[in-house]
C-alpha positions in Angstrom: -7.3 137.0 32.7 -7.6 140.0 35.1 -10.1 138.4 37.5 -9.0 134.8 37.6 -7.6 135.7 41.0 -11.0 137.0 42.1 -12.7 133.9 40.9 -10.3 131.7 42.8 -11.1 133.5 46.0 -14.7 132.2 45.7 -13.5 128.7 46.4 -11.7 130.0 49.6 -14.6 131.9 51.1 -17.8 131.8 49.0 -20.0 133.3 51.8 -17.9 136.5 52.2 -19.9 139.6 51.0 -18.7 140.9 47.7 -21.2 143.6 46.6 -23.8 145.6 48.5 -26.4 147.7 46.7 -26.7 151.1 48.6 -30.1 151.8 47.1 -31.6 148.4 46.8 -30.1 146.8 49.9 -29.1 143.8 47.8 -26.1 141.8 49.1 -24.1 139.3 46.9 -21.6 137.0 48.4 -18.5 135.9 46.6 -20.3 132.8 45.6 -23.3 134.7 44.4 -21.1 137.0 42.4 -19.3 134.1 40.7 -22.7 132.5 39.7 -24.0 135.9 38.4 -20.8 136.3 36.3 -21.1 132.8 34.9 -24.8 133.4 34.1 -24.2 136.7 32.4 -21.3 135.3 30.4 -23.7 132.6 29.0 -25.8 135.5 27.5 -22.8 136.5 25.4 -23.5 133.6 23.1 -23.0 135.3 19.7 -19.3 134.9 19.9 -16.4 137.0 21.0 -17.1 140.7 20.5 -17.1 144.1 22.1 -19.7 144.6 24.9 -20.7 148.3 25.2 -22.0 148.8 28.8 -23.9 152.0 29.8 -22.5 152.0 33.3 -24.7 153.4 36.0 -22.8 152.3 39.2 -25.2 149.5 39.8 -24.7 145.9 40.7 -25.9 144.9 37.2 -23.2 147.1 35.6 -20.5 145.6 37.8 -21.6 142.0 37.0 -21.8 142.8 33.2 -18.2 144.3 33.3 -16.8 141.3 35.2 -18.7 138.8 33.0 -17.3 140.4 29.8 -13.8 140.0 31.1 -14.5 136.4 32.1 -16.0 135.6 28.7 -12.9 137.2 26.9 -15.3 139.8 25.4 -13.6 143.3 25.5 -15.7 145.7 27.5 -16.4 149.3 26.2 -17.6 151.4 29.1 -19.6 154.7 28.6 -21.5 156.8 31.1 -25.1 156.2 31.8 -26.1 159.6 30.4 -23.6 159.7 27.5 -26.1 159.1 24.7 -24.2 161.2 22.2 -20.9 159.4 23.0 -22.7 156.0 22.7 -23.9 156.8 19.2 -20.5 158.1 18.1 -18.8 154.9 19.3 -21.4 152.6 17.7 -20.6 154.3 14.4 -16.9 154.1 15.0 -16.3 150.7 16.6 -17.8 147.3 15.7 -19.8 146.7 18.9 -21.4 143.2 19.1 -23.3 143.6 22.3 -25.0 146.7 23.9 -26.1 146.3 27.5 -28.4 148.6 29.5 -27.9 147.8 33.2 -31.0 149.7 34.5 -33.2 147.6 32.2 -31.0 144.5 32.3 -31.4 144.4 28.6 -28.8 143.0 26.1 -28.9 143.8 22.4 -26.9 141.9 19.8 -25.7 143.6 16.6 -25.0 140.5 14.4 -23.3 142.5 11.6 -20.3 142.7 13.9 -19.9 139.0 14.7 -16.6 138.6 12.8 -14.8 141.7 14.1 -11.0 141.2 14.2 -10.0 141.7 17.9 -6.6 141.0 19.4 -6.7 138.1 21.9 -5.2 140.2 24.7 -7.7 143.0 24.3 -9.9 143.3 27.5 -11.1 146.9 28.0 -11.7 150.1 25.9 -11.9 153.4 27.7 -12.4 156.8 26.2 -9.8 159.6 26.7 -9.6 163.1 25.1 -11.8 163.3 22.1 -14.1 165.7 23.9 -14.5 168.0 20.9 -14.1 165.5 18.1 -13.6 161.8 17.2 -13.4 159.4 20.2 -10.0 158.1 21.0 -10.1 154.9 22.9 -7.4 153.4 25.2 -6.8 149.7 24.5 -6.1 147.8 27.8 -5.2 144.2 28.1 -6.0 141.7 30.9 -2.4 141.9 32.1 -2.7 145.7 32.2 -5.7 145.5 34.5 -4.2 142.7 36.7 -0.9 144.5 37.0 -2.4 147.7 38.2 -4.9 146.1 40.5 -2.1 144.1 42.1 0.1 147.2 42.6 -2.8 149.1 44.2 -3.5 146.3 46.5 0.1 146.3 47.6 0.7 149.9 48.3 -2.7 150.5 49.9 -2.4 147.2 51.8 -5.9 146.1 50.8 -7.3 143.0 52.6 -10.6 141.1 52.5 -11.8 143.2 55.5 -11.8 146.4 53.4 -15.0 147.8 51.9 -15.0 150.7 49.4 -17.9 152.7 48.0 -18.2 153.3 44.2 -18.5 157.0 44.5 -16.9 157.7 41.1 -18.4 156.7 37.7 -17.4 153.3 36.5 -16.7 154.6 33.0 -14.0 156.9 34.6 -10.7 155.0 34.8 -10.1 156.1 38.4 -13.6 154.9 39.4 -13.1 151.6 37.6 -9.7 151.0 39.3 -11.4 151.1 42.7 -13.6 148.3 41.6 -10.7 146.3 40.1 -8.3 146.6 43.0 -10.9 145.9 45.8 -12.3 142.8 44.0 -8.8 141.6 43.3 -8.0 141.8 47.0 -11.2 139.9 47.9 -12.6 143.1 49.6 -16.2 144.1 49.2 -17.8 147.1 47.4 -20.7 149.3 48.4 -22.2 149.9 45.0 -23.7 153.4 44.9 -24.5 156.1 42.3 -24.3 158.8 44.9 -21.2 161.1 44.9 -19.1 162.4 47.8 -21.0 165.7 47.7 -24.4 164.0 48.3 -25.3 164.0 52.0 -26.9 160.5 51.7 -23.5 159.1 50.5 -22.0 159.6 54.0 -25.0 158.0 55.7 -24.4 154.9 53.5 -20.6 154.9 54.2 -21.2 155.0 58.0 -24.1 152.5 57.9 -22.1 149.9 55.9 -18.8 150.6 57.7 -16.7 151.4 54.6 -13.0 151.5 55.2 -12.2 154.0 52.4 -13.4 156.4 49.8 -11.9 158.1 46.8 -12.4 161.5 45.1 -11.1 164.0 42.6 -9.9 167.5 43.4 -13.2 169.3 42.7 -15.0 167.0 45.1 -12.6 167.6 47.9 -12.9 171.3 47.4 -16.6 171.1 47.7 -16.4 168.8 50.7 -14.3 171.5 52.4 -16.8 174.2 51.6 -19.9 172.3 52.5 -18.6 170.4 55.6 -20.2 167.2 54.4 -17.1 165.0 55.2 -18.1 163.9 58.7 -15.6 163.8 61.6 -16.8 160.5 63.0 -16.2 157.6 60.7 -14.7 154.9 62.9 -14.3 152.3 60.2 -12.4 154.6 57.8 -8.8 153.4 57.1 -7.7 155.4 54.1 -8.7 158.1 51.6 -7.3 158.4 48.1 -7.3 161.4 45.7 -6.5 161.4 42.0 -7.9 162.8 38.8 -5.9 166.1 38.8 -3.8 168.3 41.1 -5.1 169.2 44.5 -3.6 172.3 46.0 -0.7 171.7 48.4 -2.4 173.4 51.3 -5.5 171.1 50.9 -3.3 168.0 50.7 -1.5 169.0 53.9 -4.8 169.8 55.7 -6.3 166.4 54.7 -3.1 164.6 55.7 -3.1 166.2 59.1 -6.8 165.5 59.6 -6.1 161.9 58.7 -3.3 161.7 61.3 -5.6 163.0 64.0 -8.6 160.8 63.1 -6.7 157.6 62.4 -6.8 157.2 58.7 -4.3 157.6 55.8 -4.5 160.1 53.0 -2.9 159.0 49.7 -2.3 161.4 46.8 -2.2 159.4 43.6 -1.3 160.2 40.0 -2.3 158.4 36.9 -3.7 158.4 33.4 -6.2 156.1 31.6 -3.3 154.9 29.4 -1.8 153.3 32.5 -5.0 151.5 33.7 -4.8 154.1 35.3 -2.5 154.6 38.4 1.3 155.3 38.1 2.4 157.0 41.3 1.4 157.6 44.9 2.5 159.8 47.7 2.9 157.9 51.0 0.8 159.4 53.8 4.0 159.7 55.9 5.4 162.2 53.4 2.2 164.1 52.5 2.7 166.8 55.2 6.3 167.5 54.4 5.8 167.2 50.6 2.2 168.2 49.9 2.9 169.4 46.3 4.4 166.0 45.2 2.8 163.1 43.4 5.3 160.7 45.1 6.9 157.7 43.6 6.0 155.0 41.1 3.6 152.3 42.2 5.1 148.8 42.9 6.2 147.2 39.6 6.4 150.6 37.8 9.2 153.0 37.0 9.2 156.8 36.5 11.9 158.8 34.7 12.4 162.2 33.2 13.4 162.9 29.6 14.6 166.2 28.4 13.9 167.8 25.0 16.8 166.0 23.4 15.5 162.6 24.5 18.1 162.2 27.2 17.5 161.1 30.8 17.4 163.9 33.4 19.5 162.8 36.4 20.1 166.1 38.2 17.8 166.6 41.3 15.4 169.5 40.7 15.9 169.6 36.9 12.8 169.4 34.8 11.9 167.0 32.0 8.9 165.1 30.6 7.6 162.5 33.0 7.8 159.0 31.4 6.3 155.8 32.9 7.1 152.2 32.3 5.3 149.1 33.7 3.1 146.2 32.9 0.1 148.4 33.2 1.0 150.6 30.2 -1.7 150.3 27.6 -1.5 148.3 24.3 -2.1 151.5 22.4 -5.0 153.7 21.1 -7.9 152.8 18.9 -9.5 155.3 16.6 -11.2 152.8 14.3 -12.0 149.1 13.8 -8.6 148.3 12.3 -6.8 149.3 15.5 -8.6 146.7 17.5 -6.5 143.9 16.0 -3.2 145.5 17.0 -1.2 144.1 19.8 1.1 145.8 22.4 2.5 149.0 20.8 3.6 151.1 23.8 6.4 150.2 26.1 7.0 153.6 27.7 4.2 156.1 28.4 5.2 159.7 27.7 2.7 161.5 30.0 3.0 165.0 28.5 3.6 166.3 32.1 6.6 168.5 32.9 8.1 167.3 36.3 11.2 167.3 38.5 12.6 164.8 41.0 14.1 165.7 44.4 16.9 164.1 46.3 14.4 161.7 48.0 13.1 160.4 44.7 9.8 162.2 45.0 8.3 163.7 41.7 6.6 167.0 41.4 4.6 168.2 38.4 5.2 171.7 37.0 2.9 171.8 34.0 2.2 170.3 30.5 4.6 169.8 27.7 1.8 169.1 25.3 -1.2 171.4 24.7 -3.8 169.8 26.8 -5.3 170.4 30.2 -6.9 168.2 32.8 -10.0 169.7 34.3 -12.1 167.7 36.9 -10.3 164.6 35.5 -11.1 165.3 31.9 -8.3 165.8 29.4 -9.0 168.8 27.1 -7.0 169.3 23.9 -6.3 173.1 23.5 -5.8 172.6 19.7 -9.1 170.9 19.4 -10.8 173.7 21.4 -9.3 176.3 19.0 -10.6 174.3 16.0 -14.1 174.2 17.6 -13.9 178.0 18.2 -13.3 178.4 14.5 -16.2 176.2 13.6 -18.4 178.3 15.9 -17.5 181.5 14.0 -14.9 182.9 16.4 -11.1 183.2 16.2 -9.3 182.7 19.5 -6.5 181.2 21.5 -7.0 178.4 24.0 -4.7 178.6 27.0 -4.8 177.9 30.7 -3.8 175.6 33.5 -5.4 172.7 35.3 -7.7 174.9 37.3 -9.0 176.8 34.3 -9.4 176.8 30.5 -9.0 180.3 29.1 -10.3 181.6 25.8 -8.9 184.8 24.4 -11.3 185.7 21.5 -11.9 188.3 18.9 -15.4 187.5 17.7 -18.5 189.3 16.4 -20.6 187.0 18.5 -21.3 187.1 22.2 -18.4 185.3 24.0 -20.8 184.0 26.7 -22.9 182.1 24.2 -19.8 180.5 22.8 -18.6 179.7 26.3 -21.9 178.0 27.2 -21.7 175.9 24.0 -18.2 174.7 24.8 -19.0 174.0 28.4 -21.8 171.6 27.3 -19.6 169.9 24.7 -16.5 169.6 27.0 -18.5 168.4 30.0 -16.6 170.7 32.4 -18.0 173.1 35.1 -18.7 176.5 33.6 -16.8 178.1 36.6 -13.6 176.5 35.1 -13.9 178.5 31.9 -12.8 182.1 31.6 -13.3 184.2 28.5 -11.5 187.5 27.4 -12.7 189.5 24.4 -10.1 191.6 22.6 -9.9 193.3 19.2 -6.8 191.5 17.9 -5.2 188.2 18.9 -1.7 188.5 20.3 1.0 187.3 17.9 4.8 186.9 18.0 7.0 188.6 15.5 7.1 185.5 13.3 3.3 185.6 13.1 2.7 182.6 15.4 0.3 182.9 18.3 1.7 184.4 21.5 0.3 182.1 24.1 2.3 183.7 26.9 0.7 187.0 26.1 -2.8 185.4 25.9 -2.2 183.7 29.3 -1.3 187.0 30.8 -4.8 188.4 29.9 -6.6 185.9 32.1 -7.3 186.6 35.7 -5.1 184.8 38.3 -6.2 181.4 39.3 -6.7 182.7 42.9 -9.5 184.9 41.6 -11.5 182.0 40.1 -14.9 181.3 41.6 -15.7 178.2 43.5 -16.5 175.2 41.4 -20.1 174.2 40.7 -20.9 171.2 38.6 -24.1 172.7 37.2 -22.8 176.2 36.7 -23.3 178.4 33.7 -20.9 181.3 34.0 -19.4 182.6 37.3 -21.4 182.1 40.4 -22.2 185.8 40.7 -23.2 186.0 37.1 -25.5 183.0 37.6 -27.1 184.7 40.7 -27.6 187.9 38.8 -29.2 186.0 36.0 -31.5 184.2 38.4 -32.7 187.4 40.0 -33.2 189.1 36.6 -35.2 186.1 35.4 -37.4 186.3 38.5 -37.7 190.1 38.5 -37.4 191.2 34.8 -36.9 194.9 34.3 -35.6 195.5 37.8 -32.3 197.2 38.5 -30.5 194.1 39.8 -27.0 194.8 41.2 -24.5 192.7 43.2 -25.8 194.6 46.4 -29.4 193.6 45.7 -31.2 191.4 48.3 -34.4 189.5 47.9 -35.7 191.4 51.0 -35.0 194.8 49.4 -37.3 193.8 46.5 -40.3 193.6 48.8 -41.5 190.5 46.9 -44.1 187.9 47.8 -43.6 184.6 49.5 -44.5 182.8 46.2 -41.6 184.7 44.5 -39.5 183.7 47.5 -40.1 180.0 46.7 -39.7 180.5 43.0 -36.3 182.2 43.5 -35.2 179.7 46.0 -35.8 177.0 43.4 -33.6 178.9 41.0 -30.8 179.5 43.5 -30.8 175.9 44.8 -29.6 174.8 41.3 -26.7 177.3 41.5 -25.4 177.2 45.0 -24.4 173.8 46.5 -25.3 175.1 50.0 -28.0 177.8 50.0 -27.7 179.7 53.4 -30.9 179.7 55.4 -30.9 183.5 55.5 -30.2 183.9 51.8 -33.1 186.3 51.3 -31.3 188.8 53.6 -27.9 188.5 51.9 -27.0 190.5 48.8 -25.9 188.7 45.6 -22.2 189.4 46.2 -22.5 187.9 49.6 -24.2 184.8 48.3 -21.5 184.4 45.6 -18.8 184.7 48.3 -20.6 182.2 50.5 -19.4 179.5 48.1 -15.9 180.3 49.4 -16.9 179.7 53.0 -17.9 176.6 54.8 -21.7 176.8 54.8 -24.1 174.2 56.2 -25.8 172.7 53.2 -29.5 172.9 52.8 -29.6 169.1 53.0 -28.6 169.3 56.7 -32.0 170.8 57.6 -34.3 168.0 58.5 -37.3 169.4 56.5 -37.7 171.1 53.2 -40.3 174.0 53.3 -40.4 174.1 49.5 -41.4 170.5 49.1 -43.9 170.9 52.0 -45.6 173.7 50.1 -45.8 171.5 47.0 -47.2 168.6 49.1 -49.7 171.0 50.7 -51.2 172.2 47.4 -51.4 168.7 46.0 -53.4 167.7 49.1 -55.7 170.7 48.7 -56.6 169.7 45.2 -56.9 166.0 46.1 -59.2 166.8 49.1 -61.5 168.9 46.9 -61.6 166.1 44.3 -62.4 163.3 46.7 -64.4 165.3 49.2 -64.4 165.1 53.0 -68.1 164.5 53.4 -70.3 161.9 51.8 -72.2 164.5 49.7 -69.0 166.3 48.4 -66.5 165.5 45.7 -66.8 161.9 44.6 -69.6 161.3 47.1 -68.0 158.3 48.6 -69.5 156.2 51.3 -67.8 156.6 54.7 -66.8 152.9 54.9 -64.6 153.0 51.7 -60.8 153.0 51.9 -60.6 156.0 49.6 -62.8 158.1 52.0 -60.7 156.9 54.9 -57.7 158.3 53.0 -59.4 161.6 52.4 -60.1 161.8 56.2 -56.4 161.5 56.9 -55.7 164.1 54.2 -58.0 166.5 56.0 -56.0 166.1 59.2 -52.9 167.2 57.3 -53.9 169.7 54.6 -55.0 172.9 56.2 -52.9 172.5 59.4 -49.8 172.0 57.1 -50.7 174.9 54.9 -51.2 177.1 58.0 -47.9 176.0 59.5 -46.1 177.0 56.3 -47.9 180.4 56.4 -46.5 181.0 59.9 -43.1 179.8 58.8 -43.1 182.2 55.9 -44.3 185.1 58.1 -41.4 184.6 60.5 -38.8 183.7 58.0 -39.4 186.7 55.7 -39.7 189.2 58.6 -43.2 190.3 57.9 -43.5 191.6 61.5 -40.7 194.1 60.8 -42.4 195.8 57.9 -43.7 199.4 58.3 -47.5 199.4 58.6 -48.2 200.9 55.2 -45.8 198.5 53.6 -47.4 195.5 55.4 -50.9 196.5 54.3 -49.9 197.2 50.8 -48.1 193.8 50.7 -51.1 192.0 52.1 -53.5 193.7 49.6 -51.4 193.1 46.5 -50.2 189.6 47.2 -53.3 188.0 48.9 -56.4 190.1 48.8 -56.4 191.4 45.2 -55.6 188.0 43.6 -58.3 186.3 45.8 -60.9 188.9 44.8 -60.1 188.4 41.1 -60.5 184.7 41.5 -63.8 185.2 43.4 -65.2 187.5 40.7 -64.2 185.0 38.0 -65.8 182.2 40.0 -69.1 184.3 40.2 -69.1 185.2 36.5 -68.5 181.7 35.3 -71.0 180.2 37.7 -73.6 182.7 36.5 -72.9 182.1 32.8 -73.1 178.4 33.3 -76.3 178.7 35.1 -77.9 180.8 32.4 -76.8 178.3 29.7 -79.0 175.7 31.6 -81.9 178.0 31.8 -81.8 178.7 35.6 -80.6 182.3 35.5 -82.2 184.6 38.0 -81.3 187.6 40.2 -81.1 185.3 43.2 -78.6 183.1 41.4 -76.4 186.1 40.7 -76.3 187.0 44.4 -75.6 183.4 45.4 -72.8 183.2 42.8 -71.3 186.4 44.2 -71.2 185.3 47.8 -70.5 181.6 47.3 -66.8 182.1 46.4 -66.3 183.9 49.7 -67.4 180.8 51.6 -65.2 178.7 49.3 -62.1 180.8 50.0 -62.6 180.9 53.8 -58.9 180.2 54.2 -58.0 183.6 52.7 -60.2 185.2 55.4 -58.5 183.1 58.1 -55.0 183.9 56.7 -55.7 187.6 56.8 -56.8 187.4 60.4 -53.8 185.3 61.4 -51.1 187.3 59.7 -52.8 190.6 60.7 -52.9 189.5 64.3 -49.3 188.2 64.2 -48.2 191.5 62.7 -49.9 193.5 65.5 -48.2 191.3 68.1 -44.8 191.5 66.4 -45.1 195.3 66.3 -45.9 195.4 70.0 -49.3 197.1 69.4 -47.5 200.3 68.4 -49.2 203.7 67.7 -50.3 202.6 64.2 -52.0 199.4 65.5 -55.5 200.9 65.6 -55.6 201.8 62.0 -53.8 198.7 60.9 -56.4 196.7 62.8 -59.2 198.7 61.1 -57.8 198.1 57.7 -57.5 194.3 58.3 -61.0 194.2 59.6 -62.3 196.0 56.5 -60.6 193.4 54.3 -62.2 190.6 56.3 -65.6 192.1 56.2 -65.6 193.1 52.5 -67.9 190.3 51.2 -70.1 188.9 53.9 -73.4 190.3 52.8 -76.2 187.7 52.9 -74.2 185.0 54.4 -74.9 183.4 57.7 -73.1 181.1 60.2 -69.6 181.9 61.1 -69.4 184.5 58.3 -65.9 185.7 59.4 -64.6 182.2 59.7 -63.7 182.9 63.3 -64.2 179.4 64.5 -62.1 177.9 61.6 -59.4 180.6 62.2 -59.2 179.7 65.9 -59.0 176.0 64.9 -55.9 176.5 62.7 -54.3 179.2 64.9 -52.1 176.7 66.8 -50.5 175.5 63.6 -49.7 179.1 62.6 -48.0 179.6 65.9 -46.1 176.3 65.4 -44.8 177.7 62.1 -43.5 180.8 63.9 -41.9 178.5 66.6 -40.3 176.3 64.0 -38.3 179.3 62.7 -37.5 180.6 66.2 -36.5 177.2 67.7 -35.4 175.2 64.7 -32.0 174.2 66.2 -33.6 172.8 69.4 -36.4 171.0 67.5 -33.8 169.4 65.1 -32.0 167.8 68.1 -35.3 166.1 69.0 -36.4 165.2 65.4 -36.1 161.4 65.7 -37.8 161.1 69.1 -40.6 163.3 67.8 -40.9 161.2 64.7 -41.3 158.1 66.8 -43.9 159.7 69.0 -45.8 160.9 65.9 -45.9 157.4 64.4 -47.2 156.0 67.7 -49.8 158.7 67.9 -51.1 158.0 64.4 -51.3 154.3 65.0 -53.1 154.8 68.2 -55.5 157.7 67.4 -56.4 157.4 63.7 -58.4 154.1 64.0 -60.4 155.6 66.9 -61.0 158.8 65.0 -62.2 157.0 61.9 -64.4 154.6 63.9 -66.0 157.7 65.5 -66.6 159.2 62.0 -68.4 156.0 60.9 -70.5 155.9 64.0 -71.5 159.5 64.4 -71.3 160.9 60.9 -68.9 163.7 61.9 -66.3 164.8 59.5 -62.6 164.6 60.4 -62.0 167.6 62.6 -58.6 168.9 63.7 -60.3 171.4 66.2 -60.8 168.7 68.8 -58.1 167.6 71.2 -57.6 164.2 69.6 -57.9 165.7 66.1 -55.3 168.3 67.0 -52.9 165.7 68.3 -53.5 163.6 65.1 -52.9 166.6 62.8 -49.7 167.5 64.8 -48.4 163.9 64.4 -49.1 163.8 60.7 -47.3 167.1 60.3 -44.2 165.8 62.1 -44.2 162.8 59.7 -44.6 165.1 56.7 -41.7 167.3 57.9 -39.4 164.3 58.0 -40.7 162.9 54.6 -40.3 166.3 52.9 -36.6 165.7 52.1 -37.8 162.8 49.9 -40.1 164.9 47.8 -37.6 166.7 45.6 -39.3 165.8 42.3 -42.4 167.8 43.3 -40.6 171.0 44.4 -41.3 173.0 41.2 -45.1 172.9 42.1 -44.4 175.3 45.0 -43.7 178.3 42.7 -47.3 178.2 41.5 -49.0 176.9 44.6 -51.0 180.1 45.4 -52.3 180.2 41.8 -53.2 176.5 42.1 -55.1 177.2 45.3 -57.1 180.0 43.8 -57.9 178.5 40.5 -57.9 174.7 40.8 -61.6 174.6 41.5 -62.3 175.5 37.9 -60.3 172.5 36.7 -61.7 170.0 39.2 -65.3 171.2 38.5 -64.8 171.1 34.7 -63.4 167.6 34.9 -66.3 166.3 37.0 -68.9 167.8 34.6 -67.1 166.4 31.6 -67.0 162.9 33.0 -70.6 163.1 34.2 -71.7 164.2 30.7 -70.0 161.1 29.4 -71.9 159.1 32.1 -68.6 157.9 33.7 -69.2 157.5 37.4 -66.4 155.3 38.6 -64.3 157.1 41.2 -60.9 156.3 39.7 -61.3 158.4 36.4 -62.7 161.3 38.5 -59.8 161.1 40.9 -57.1 160.9 38.2 -58.6 163.5 35.8 -59.7 165.9 38.5 -56.4 165.9 40.3 -54.4 166.2 37.1 -56.4 169.1 35.6 -56.7 170.8 39.0 -52.9 171.0 39.1 -52.0 171.4 35.4 -54.5 174.0 34.4 -53.5 176.6 37.1 -49.8 175.9 36.3 -50.4 176.7 32.6 -52.3 179.9 33.8 -49.4 180.8 36.0 -46.9 180.4 33.1 -49.1 182.5 30.7 -49.8 185.3 33.2 -46.1 185.6 33.9 -45.6 186.7 30.3 -48.5 189.1 30.2 -48.0 192.8 31.0 -50.4 192.9 34.0 -50.3 189.2 34.9 -48.4 190.0 38.1 -51.7 191.4 39.5 -53.5 188.1 39.2 -50.5 186.2 40.5 -50.0 188.4 43.6 -46.5 189.4 42.6 -45.0 192.9 42.8 -45.2 195.2 39.8 -42.8 194.6 37.0 -41.0 197.7 35.8 
C-alpha cells in the first residue's frame, strides 16, 4: 500500500515530528501519527467501502485520509465547502462512510456495504465535471507510491524537510505535497491558510518550513502584494504547478531563488497521473523559463502527431503523452466503474507540445476543447451546453489565462457570466464576454472558433486576478461606489473625496472595497476608481501590513458604548451593580477604553479624510449635516418618547416636558465635545485664517443650542478637555504611523505592564472612595492609553465584527431606546438577574439601530437621519 513505507519509518524514529497544527499548535510525532491512523482505521468497522472525507486541511483530515489507505478503504476527497459536490457524489457513488473532520464525526451508510470495489483502488479525485456529472479519477496504491517516490527523488526530500499544506487536500497538487513529504519521513505544517494570507508567512517562518508550493494565480498575487518575504532562512525550495506561469515570472522567481539560496521548480501534471509528470530543474529555469522540463524519475514523455505516429524532430509539435506507474487506473462515472482494474497505460494529456534538442518540453496549447484556469479543467463543450440551458447561444473559446464567451442572447450577458462563474468556481476576472448579433460560422456552417477568439481582448489586457471578483476589477469598484451612492454620476475618475461624504460612508465603502481589492491602499479615498483598479497591477502594501484596523476599532468602540450603558459605570446606573462585583470591575475597565478609543478614532478620521483642508462653508455644512442634524433628530425623538411614556403612567406635566427636552442634551454630551474638538482642530489646521472668526461663531452657536435650564458643566468643557489628548493622539497616529509601527511591540509590552500595575490600584481606589473610573487623572490617562495600545494590536483579530462599523453612528444615537426598552420589559416580567439584562440589553441595543439603519437607507429622506449626503 502507498504508505507502508511511512509506517515503517515509525519504527526507525517514532519521536520525530510528523504533523504540526498551525492553528491549534498540536504536534504529532511519527509514533503518535501511527497510533492515530490505527485508531481511526478501527472505526471503519462496517467493511471495506469508500470513505468520503470533507477535507479542511486539518490534522483530523490528514489522519482520516491515511487511515483510509491503511484500512484498504478507498478515499474520496471533496473540499470542505463543496456541499453541492458532496450531494452529487453521494447520489452517484456508493459511499459507505462520510467523515466530517471539523466535527470528528463519521457516518455509516449501511446500504453500500457490499459495493463492488477493485482491490487496487485507493483514491478517488474529481476532475472536470464542473458543469455536469462528476468524473472521478481512479488511483491505485501503486499510483500514489510511484508518484510520491518520484517527487522525493527529484526534490531530494529528507526527514529534515517540513512543508506547509497551503493548497487544499482535495486538489491533487495539494494532496501530492502530503503524500511525498510523509513518504520521505518529513514533517507537515498543517494549515488552512493560503499563500496570500499574511499569517501564512508568519507560520512558515515560526515553524522553519523548508518549502512551499503554489499555483500561478497565487504567485501573481504574491508579486503584486509583496507578501512573499525576503528573509526565510529555512527555505530550501519552492514548487509551482496547477497551470502555466508566464515565462518572465518563472525567470524572476528562479533568479530570486538563486540570490536567496533556494531552488525554484516548475512542475507539470494532471490528476490522472497522481498528479505530477514533469519538472523543470532550477538550473535550467532561467535559460528555459517557458518549458515544463522533463519527465519525473520513472516516467516517460513523448509526442504523438495527428496520425498516431511519434514525433522525433526537435521543435515539431504533437500531443504530449505520458507513461509511468503513476498513470491512473481509469475514470469512474458510476458505481460499475469502481470494480474495473487498470485500463490506461499511456496518458494522452490533450496538450500540444514540442521538444527541443536538450529534451525539454514546451506547451503550446490544447488539442482538446478544454482549458485549465487556476488549476481547474473547464470543458468548453460543456460550457456551451450550459449557455444553451441558460437561454443563450454562444461559443466558448479562450486560453489558460481566460475563458471567453461570444454570445448572441436576449439576456444580459453579465448575469449569465455571474452564473457561470459561480458554477465553474473560477475568478470572475478570468471570464470575458462579448455580445454580438450573429455567431461567426464557417462556410460549412460549423462554428468559427478562430473568428470568435479574435473578438476577445488580448490576454495582456486582462485585469489582475481576484478570487472573490464579480466582473472586472474596475466594474466591481464602479458597482461598489454606485451601491454606496445610488443616483450619483459615478465615473472612472470619481474619488471618494470628491463626493464630500461622511466618515460613516467612508467606513461603509471601505468594507465594500476590501472585499474587491486584495490590497486596499491607505489613501484609497483620494484615488479615483481607475487608479484603484490599476493599483492591482502594482505592488501595493496590503492592508494586513498595518498593525491596527480602524474599521474593527470603530466596531469595538460602539459595542463598548452599548455595553457600558447596559452595565452602568456607577452603582445607581444600568444594572445597579455593587462595586465589589466582577462585572462592575469589568465595566470600569470598559470606561477606561470606550470614550478615549472613540475620540482617538475621531481624530484619526479627521486627519485621514483631510477635514482641515475643507473650505469653511463646506466644513460647517458637513458638520451640520453629518453630526448636528442627526443628533438633534435623535434628541427630539428621545424627548417625545420620554414625554409620551411619562403621560401613559400619569405623571405628565409641563416640567416633565422641559426635563425631557433638555435631558437628551446631557445624554449626548459627546456630540458637544466632538463639535468642540473637530471645530478647534479645523481652526488650527486652517491657521486661524480670515474666516476663522465666523467659523468659531458658528461652532459656538451649535454648542450652545440646547443648554437652557441645565447646570454644571453645561458645555461639557471639562469632559472635552479630558478626552482632548486622545483626539490629538488620533491625529498623530495618522501623521507618524510609520514611526509608531516600528515601536509597536515595545509599546504593547509597556502597555501590558501598565495595565497589570495600575488597574488593581485604580479599582481599589474606586472601592475605597466611591469615585468612578476616571481617565482625566494622570493614572487614569496612562491606564486608558495602555488599554488603547492593546486594542490597536488586537483589532486585527476582530474581523468578524467589522460590518458593525458602517452603522456605528446610528447605533450611538439610537441604542438607548433599545437598552431602555429591554430593561423595562424585563422589569415588567420581574426578572432582576443581571445576566438576562446584560444579554438582552446589549443585543437589542445593537440590533435595533442596525435595522433602523437598513430601513432608513431605503427611504427617500433617510439620509438626513443617518447623517449622509443627499441622494440624487
